[in-house]
Structures are given as structure tokens and as C-alpha cells.
N, C-alpha and C positions, 0 to 999 in steps of 0.2 A: 681474703684479699692479700695479694703479694706485697712485699715490702715497698716496691716501687709505687704501686697503686695507692697504698696507704699514705706514703709521703707526698705524692702528687696531690692527693685529696687534702692533706694537711696544709700544703702550700696554697691551694685554691681557697680554702677556708680563711687562712691567715690574710691573704691579700684582699679577700672580700671584706674582712673586718677592718683592714686599713682603709679601704674606700669608704666604708660607713662612718668610721671615726673622722676621717678627713671632711666628709660632708657635714657631720655634726659640728666640727670645730669651725667651719666656715660660718655657720649660723651663730655659734657661741664662742667667739675667739678668745674670751677672757676666762673660760672655764679651765682651771688647772687640772682637774681630774681627767678631762678629755685629752689634754696635752700629755699627761703621764701615760694614760692608756694607749695613746697613739704611738708614743715612743716605744713602749713595750711590744706592741703588736707589730710594728715595723721590724723590730729586732727578731721576733719570732718568724715573721714572713721571710726575712733574708736568710735565716738559718734553715728553714724548710726548703727554700728555693735552692740553696747550695747543696743540701742533702739530696734533693730530688735530681739535680743535675749529675751528681756523683753516681747515684744508682742508675741513671739513664744509660750510662756507658755499660754497666754490667748487664742491663736488661736489653741492650741493643735497641735503644730508642734514640732517634734523631730529634733534636730540639731546634726550633726556629723561633728566634725573638723577632717579632714584627712590631715596629713602632712607627706611628705616624707623628710627624713633627710639624705643628701648625706654623705657617709663615705669614699668614694674613690676619687671621683672628683665632683666638683660643676657643674654638668650638668644634664639636664632633657630632654633626647630624647623622642619625642612623642610616639615612639613605646613602650618604657618601661613604661612611665606614663600611657598610655591607658591600657596596660596589667595589671598594678597594680590596677587601678580603676575598670576595668571590672571584674577582678578576685575577688576583694573585694566585689563587688555587687553580684557576683555569690555565694560566700561563705555565705554572709549574707542571701540571699534569700533561699539558700539550707537549712540553719539552721532554718529559719522561717518556711519553708515548713514542716520540720520534727517536729518542736515544735507544730505547728498549727494542723497538721493532725495525729501526733503520728505514722508516718510511717517511718521506717528506710530503706531508699532506697540504693540499692547497686550501681546503676548507677546515674550519675550526671544529673538528670532531675528534674524539678519542675513544679508545676501547674501554670496556668495563674493567678489564684487568689492570690497565694502566691507571685508571682512577682508583681502584682498590689499593694498589701498591703505593700511590703517591698522595692519597687523601690525608689531609691534615686535620688533626683533632684539636679542638680548643682545650687548652689546659687551664689557664687563668690569666687575668689581666693584672697589671701592676702600675704603681705610680710613676709619674714622669711622662708628660704628654699623654699619649694613648699607646700603651705597650701591652701586647698579648703574647703569651707563650703558646706555640703550636707544636704538636708532637706527631710523630709517625714512626712505625716500626722499621728497623733497618734490615733485618735478615742478612747479617754480615757474615762472610766467610773469612778465611785467613788473609785474603788479599784486599777485599773491598766490600762495601755494602751495595745493595741494589740501587741506591739513590745517589751514590757518590758522583757518578758522571753527569747525572741530571742536574745536581746542585751546581757543579762546576759550569755546566752549560748555561744555567740560569744567570750567573754573574757575567759570563761572556756576552750573553744576549742583552743584559742591562747596560752594557758599556758601549753600545753602538754610537759612533760619532758622525757618520756621514752616509750617503746613499750607497757607497760601495760596501760598507759594513752591513747595511740592510739586505742587500742582495746576497752577500756571503752567508749571512745567517739563514736567509730563505733557501739558498741552495743546500745548506748543511742540514737544516732542521725542518724546512717547509714554510710556505707562506702563512700557514695557520699560526705559527709561533709569532711571526711579525704582527699579525692581527691581534693576537692576545697581548703582546707587549704594548701595542698602541692603546688598547682598551684599558689596561691596568694603569698606564701612565696618564691617560686622559682622566681617569677617575680621580687620581690624586691631584692632578692639576686643578680640576674643578673644585676640589675640597680645599685647595690652598695648602697642601701638605708636601713636605719632603718625606722620604721613607727610609727608615733605618732597618735593614734586613740582614740578620746574622744567624748563621747556622753553627751549632755545636754538634759535630758528628760523634757517634758512639765510639769511634776510633780515637777520640780526643782531638781531632783536627778542628780548627776554627776557620770559618769563612764568613765574610760579611763586609758590608760597606753601607754608607749613607748615599742614597740617590737623591740629590737636591731637586727641589721643585723646578728650578731653572733647567736642570738637565732633562727632566721629564717633559717640559715644554718643548725643548729641542727635539727630543725623541718623537713626540707627536708630530711636530712640523716636518721633520725629516721623512718619516714614514708616509705622511700625507702627500709629500712631493715625489715619492718614489713609486715606480711601476716596473714591471718586467715584461719584456716583449719576446714572443716566440712565433716562428713561422713554420708552416708546413704546406705541402702541395698535394692535391688529391684530384682524382678524375671522377666524374659523375655524369650520368645520362639524364637528359631533360630537354626542355623547350626554351629556345631563346625568346623571351617574352618582351624584351625591350632593349634598345641600343641606340646610342647617339655618337657619331664620330666627332662632332664638334666639341661636345662636353666630355668625350671619352668615358661615357658611362654605359653600364650594361645591367640587364636584369635577366636572371636565369632561374628557371623553376624546374626542380627535379620531378620525376614521375610520381613520387610519393607526396609531393606538395611542398617540400622544403625549398625555400626561396633564397637567392643570393643576389644582392645588389652591391655594386662597387665600381671600380675604375678599370678601364682597359689598360693592360700592361703597356709600357712604353715600346716594347718590341712586338706588340700585337699588330698584325697586318690589317690596317684599317681600309685598304682598297680592295680587299677580296669581296666577292659577292656572298652575302649572308641574308637569309630570309627570316623575318620575324614569324614566330609560330611554328617553325620547323624544329625537328628533333636533332640534337647534336650530342656529342661527347665533349664535355667542357673540362678543360684543365684549369683549375682555380688555385691560386695561392691565398691561403688564409693567414692573416697576421693577428695574433691574440695578444692583447695588452691587459695585464692584470694589475689592478690598483690595490696595493697591500692593505691600506687603511680600511677599505670597505669590502675587499675581496670581490669587487665587481670586475668582470671580464668583458672587454670591448673587442669585438671582432670586426676586421675590415677585410675586403675581398678584392683581389685583382684577377682579371680574366687573362690567362696566358695564351690560350689557344682554344679553338673550336674545331672538332673533327667530325666528319659525317658519320652517322650511325652505321655500323657494319654488324654482321652477325656476332652474337655473344660479346658485346662490348664490356669492358671492365667497368665496374661502378663501385663506389664506396659511400 
């Protein structure tokens, strides 16, 4: 066993002993022997923790202190804790996947390599609300570690204040990161927690902040109000299945069965002669609205023009 692994194991054992003694002391608050043993065990745990963090730099290990701070009631249901930690891992890995590969993903998926590089290992828990030490290897060169930029982006993402910030992060890192941030914040809001998230990099650099529950409530509400809208125009061949000049509605069906229903564009010539059931080349404008909180995409269609079918019409 390496020196680092040995010291990390000693810290894990020491903090576990602290937890057991604290539990025993709550049941027997007058026992002096428990008080003495707890004081000694806390001292050993603090010493092991300090030694482990010192060796982490030498062994290129990044350390994340993740602490949940209850604001409503002092309770830690497993269902809420696990959601908080799993969503934090998902958020961090999604960010790392975007930073590493330069791909802004709309859906919440990431590659196996991104997960392998950013996966956090449980070290141990410690007293003070609910605090856990999470660790991952740095693979640092002379200039930076593989996770430095991802960790910086993590805190930038946590600091969104309005819908403009949401769209900026989505453009830079992808809508998937916004979805992950929403889910992590919602998990902590449901549990009634603020989150104290701090990284100690193997370079010696410290990053971190407390994200108050009120801030996470705002994050959830902002993301749920925010959507992104994009438009494109395409041509396709099919049949005019329905149309109404009064309501300005149309129904067009492609040869392969794909169907489009929507509005006639304001510049569409409503007085021209068109026959239902006839084949046409349709020029359609598609407007896609993505809701970041759910990743649901809502499409609407406007019919710009209909052209008679000629030989070899273009279709898409």
C-alpha cells in the first residue's frame, strides 16, 4: 500500500471512530470515558486528514470537500443524500465531457472516458453537518491538471443569476449541463440543504464556495423559465392533406408518412388555387423551442410556399 493510500485509510478509520463515539455519547452523555476517547479520536482524525491532504498533492490527487448544510431540519435521508451526490457527479462529469471534447450536448449523456477521468471516489465522512471527502486523480503536467478547467467551469455554472446566464452556459457547455445543474439544485432544495463545495487541487490551489439553498431555489426557477429557440427552413415533397384560409392552418404529409401541421406564413399567397390531395414541394419553416429543465423540444411549423412537383424535386 502506498503512503497516500495508507494515510487515507487511517483518516477513514479515524473519522468512522469519531462517528461511532459521537453516537454513543448521544445515548450516554454523562460518560466521561466516552468524552475522553472522542476528544482523542477527533485529534487523531484531524492529524490523519491533514497528513492525507499533504500527501495528496505529492500523489496528484484532487480533493473535493462536499458538505450539506441543513436549513430546515437536521436530518439526512438516504434518498436525498444519494440524489445530491449522484447529481453532483453527473453535473461535474457532464461539464468535463463538454470541456474535454468541445461538444455542446443537448441531451444528458457523456462518454465513458469522460466519466473515467472525472469519477469521484468516496474517501470518508467527517463531523459538521454532513461532510464527505471525495477524491480523483489529477494527471497533472507542468502547467495544469486534466480537471482544472472543468472545476473552474463548475463554479461558473453554479453562479448563474438570470436567463441570459443560462443561455450563455448552454451555448458554451451545452443544454445538458443546464439540465444537470437543475437536477442537482432541485435535489438539494428538496432536502432543505445548502451545499458547501470546495476543491483542493494537487497544485495547491483552492477553489470553493457555499451555494445557499435560496440560491438553488432561484437556479431551479430560472432554468424552468428559460428556453432556447432556433429556426430552420427545409423543402420536402408530399401531399397537401388539409388547409384552411380562414384559420390560416395547413396539414402536409410527406411521401414517407411524416406529417406537418401548422400555420400559413403571413406572406403565403392565400388566393392561389391549391388542391387538397395533390402532390407539392413544400417549403416549411421549423421553429424548435428547447426547455432546459426537461430537455423537451417543441416544434412548430409555418408553410412558406407550395410549388408544383417537377422532375427530380429536392427533398430532405
